[in-house]
C-alpha beads as a LAMMPS data file, in Angstrom:
LAMMPS data file: protein, C-alpha beads

150 atoms
149 bonds

1 atom types
1 bond types

-500.0 500.0 xlo xhi
-500.0 500.0 ylo yhi
-500.0 500.0 zlo zhi

Masses

1 110.0

Atoms # bond

1 1 1 -73.889 442.599 94.322
2 1 1 -71.040 442.469 91.885
3 1 1 -73.898 442.565 89.240
4 1 1 -75.109 445.834 90.183
5 1 1 -71.617 447.267 90.078
6 1 1 -71.133 446.381 86.574
7 1 1 -74.333 447.728 85.132
8 1 1 -73.214 451.549 85.983
9 1 1 -69.836 450.697 84.526
10 1 1 -70.978 449.359 81.224
11 1 1 -73.650 452.354 80.930
12 1 1 -70.710 454.939 81.359
13 1 1 -68.715 453.095 78.738
14 1 1 -71.163 453.604 75.976
15 1 1 -71.187 457.554 76.315
16 1 1 -68.091 457.439 73.904
17 1 1 -67.270 456.054 70.563
18 1 1 -63.890 456.910 69.383
19 1 1 -62.259 456.066 66.039
20 1 1 -58.588 457.125 66.083
21 1 1 -55.365 456.691 63.809
22 1 1 -52.868 456.870 66.419
23 1 1 -49.318 458.854 65.816
24 1 1 -51.008 460.414 62.866
25 1 1 -50.882 464.295 63.909
26 1 1 -47.723 466.141 63.309
27 1 1 -47.092 468.672 66.201
28 1 1 -46.679 472.706 65.075
29 1 1 -49.201 472.249 62.117
30 1 1 -51.920 474.497 61.465
31 1 1 -55.709 473.530 62.366
32 1 1 -58.714 475.228 60.987
33 1 1 -62.034 475.428 62.975
34 1 1 -65.280 476.889 62.554
35 1 1 -65.890 479.921 64.644
36 1 1 -67.973 479.897 68.014
37 1 1 -69.648 477.064 69.206
38 1 1 -70.350 475.853 72.516
39 1 1 -68.168 474.425 75.255
40 1 1 -66.738 471.372 73.402
41 1 1 -65.466 473.483 70.423
42 1 1 -63.788 475.866 72.832
43 1 1 -62.318 473.132 74.737
44 1 1 -60.541 471.793 71.680
45 1 1 -59.551 475.077 70.358
46 1 1 -57.845 475.817 73.762
47 1 1 -56.316 472.383 74.202
48 1 1 -54.952 472.537 70.769
49 1 1 -53.394 476.175 71.186
50 1 1 -52.194 475.018 74.698
51 1 1 -50.198 472.046 72.712
52 1 1 -48.527 474.438 70.320
53 1 1 -50.635 474.211 67.136
54 1 1 -51.766 477.417 65.317
55 1 1 -55.459 477.663 65.075
56 1 1 -57.375 479.739 62.532
57 1 1 -60.904 480.216 61.621
58 1 1 -60.222 481.323 58.096
59 1 1 -61.354 484.833 56.416
60 1 1 -64.972 485.464 56.134
61 1 1 -66.187 485.575 52.445
62 1 1 -69.888 485.670 53.104
63 1 1 -72.217 486.281 55.839
64 1 1 -75.841 486.184 55.213
65 1 1 -78.719 486.228 57.857
66 1 1 -82.084 484.625 56.749
67 1 1 -84.923 485.660 59.346
68 1 1 -88.309 483.913 59.238
69 1 1 -90.550 481.343 60.881
70 1 1 -89.056 478.253 59.270
71 1 1 -85.458 479.276 59.358
72 1 1 -83.630 481.676 61.845
73 1 1 -79.791 481.825 61.444
74 1 1 -76.755 482.992 59.939
75 1 1 -74.946 481.307 57.086
76 1 1 -71.030 481.949 56.957
77 1 1 -68.795 480.903 54.122
78 1 1 -64.980 481.038 55.455
79 1 1 -61.820 480.653 53.200
80 1 1 -59.799 477.575 54.679
81 1 1 -56.358 478.767 54.112
82 1 1 -54.251 476.395 51.905
83 1 1 -51.674 475.741 54.412
84 1 1 -53.789 474.314 57.068
85 1 1 -52.791 470.794 57.572
86 1 1 -55.922 469.697 59.838
87 1 1 -59.509 470.749 59.836
88 1 1 -61.382 470.133 63.096
89 1 1 -65.091 470.020 62.940
90 1 1 -67.410 469.977 66.161
91 1 1 -71.131 469.565 66.250
92 1 1 -72.673 469.634 69.590
93 1 1 -75.665 470.302 71.433
94 1 1 -75.997 472.882 74.100
95 1 1 -74.657 472.082 77.247
96 1 1 -76.942 471.198 79.945
97 1 1 -76.645 471.979 83.605
98 1 1 -76.688 468.709 85.666
99 1 1 -75.814 468.844 89.399
100 1 1 -77.005 465.191 90.000
101 1 1 -74.980 463.303 87.380
102 1 1 -71.991 465.925 87.352
103 1 1 -71.577 467.288 90.898
104 1 1 -67.776 466.748 91.090
105 1 1 -66.946 466.557 87.324
106 1 1 -67.604 470.079 86.064
107 1 1 -71.613 470.174 86.400
108 1 1 -72.270 470.491 82.785
109 1 1 -73.350 467.495 80.522
110 1 1 -72.104 467.637 77.140
111 1 1 -73.269 465.854 73.803
112 1 1 -71.104 466.175 70.803
113 1 1 -69.361 464.737 67.806
114 1 1 -65.672 465.587 66.692
115 1 1 -63.981 465.006 63.747
116 1 1 -60.288 465.888 62.553
117 1 1 -59.285 465.241 58.878
118 1 1 -55.581 465.591 57.746
119 1 1 -55.636 467.718 54.574
120 1 1 -52.477 466.335 53.396
121 1 1 -53.713 462.627 53.160
122 1 1 -57.413 463.255 53.019
123 1 1 -57.886 460.694 56.013
124 1 1 -60.199 461.240 59.014
125 1 1 -57.683 460.784 61.830
126 1 1 -60.535 461.040 64.705
127 1 1 -64.071 460.462 64.597
128 1 1 -65.585 460.764 68.489
129 1 1 -69.060 460.762 68.930
130 1 1 -69.465 461.383 72.862
131 1 1 -71.437 462.953 75.817
132 1 1 -70.204 462.878 79.441
133 1 1 -69.434 465.665 82.187
134 1 1 -67.345 468.562 81.294
135 1 1 -64.207 467.743 83.099
136 1 1 -64.082 463.896 82.006
137 1 1 -64.912 465.094 78.596
138 1 1 -61.742 467.559 78.475
139 1 1 -59.813 464.577 80.115
140 1 1 -60.808 462.361 77.516
141 1 1 -59.856 464.967 74.683
142 1 1 -56.326 465.428 76.065
143 1 1 -55.965 461.699 76.099
144 1 1 -56.957 461.373 72.695
145 1 1 -54.923 464.163 71.456
146 1 1 -51.767 462.446 73.120
147 1 1 -52.218 459.198 71.200
148 1 1 -52.917 461.069 67.925
149 1 1 -49.671 463.221 68.153
150 1 1 -46.424 461.550 66.699

Bonds

1 1 1 2
2 1 2 3
3 1 3 4
4 1 4 5
5 1 5 6
6 1 6 7
7 1 7 8
8 1 8 9
9 1 9 10
10 1 10 11
11 1 11 12
12 1 12 13
13 1 13 14
14 1 14 15
15 1 15 16
16 1 16 17
17 1 17 18
18 1 18 19
19 1 19 20
20 1 20 21
21 1 21 22
22 1 22 23
23 1 23 24
24 1 24 25
25 1 25 26
26 1 26 27
27 1 27 28
28 1 28 29
29 1 29 30
30 1 30 31
31 1 31 32
32 1 32 33
33 1 33 34
34 1 34 35
35 1 35 36
36 1 36 37
37 1 37 38
38 1 38 39
39 1 39 40
40 1 40 41
41 1 41 42
42 1 42 43
43 1 43 44
44 1 44 45
45 1 45 46
46 1 46 47
47 1 47 48
48 1 48 49
49 1 49 50
50 1 50 51
51 1 51 52
52 1 52 53
53 1 53 54
54 1 54 55
55 1 55 56
56 1 56 57
57 1 57 58
58 1 58 59
59 1 59 60
60 1 60 61
61 1 61 62
62 1 62 63
63 1 63 64
64 1 64 65
65 1 65 66
66 1 66 67
67 1 67 68
68 1 68 69
69 1 69 70
70 1 70 71
71 1 71 72
72 1 72 73
73 1 73 74
74 1 74 75
75 1 75 76
76 1 76 77
77 1 77 78
78 1 78 79
79 1 79 80
80 1 80 81
81 1 81 82
82 1 82 83
83 1 83 84
84 1 84 85
85 1 85 86
86 1 86 87
87 1 87 88
88 1 88 89
89 1 89 90
90 1 90 91
91 1 91 92
92 1 92 93
93 1 93 94
94 1 94 95
95 1 95 96
96 1 96 97
97 1 97 98
98 1 98 99
99 1 99 100
100 1 100 101
101 1 101 102
102 1 102 103
103 1 103 104
104 1 104 105
105 1 105 106
106 1 106 107
107 1 107 108
108 1 108 109
109 1 109 110
110 1 110 111
111 1 111 112
112 1 112 113
113 1 113 114
114 1 114 115
115 1 115 116
116 1 116 117
117 1 117 118
118 1 118 119
119 1 119 120
120 1 120 121
121 1 121 122
122 1 122 123
123 1 123 124
124 1 124 125
125 1 125 126
126 1 126 127
127 1 127 128
128 1 128 129
129 1 129 130
130 1 130 131
131 1 131 132
132 1 132 133
133 1 133 134
134 1 134 135
135 1 135 136
136 1 136 137
137 1 137 138
138 1 138 139
139 1 139 140
140 1 140 141
141 1 141 142
142 1 142 143
143 1 143 144
144 1 144 145
145 1 145 146
146 1 146 147
147 1 147 148
148 1 148 149
149 1 149 150
């Protein structure tokens, strides 16, 4: 019976891979982030602003639209402010409604990659490949930010 309990725990533990440099993030510094995004990008922006960080998306330098059969999308080029200490980059898939796996944990399944780089030192202080239910992913995000802050 104990073996059957261990397997689900191991399966859930494999949903996230986090590399972190603890106590390397200064509070009150400026973050640069790309515009838009799905749920994880929005959640990171909200979490950083709630912790007192100034979040900027930069000035739009160039905005182009290329339509066609092979490529359909916008290309944006933004100016990153010189005084932005950190850059947060989030690549994510569209969230999926998952009432069976996440019924008491936000109902939405996220799949994402998050990176935070320190522009002053050139170090990547967070590299996180994750997937999971919405609420547990936000809890993990806050725990990670707690560990990153000095």
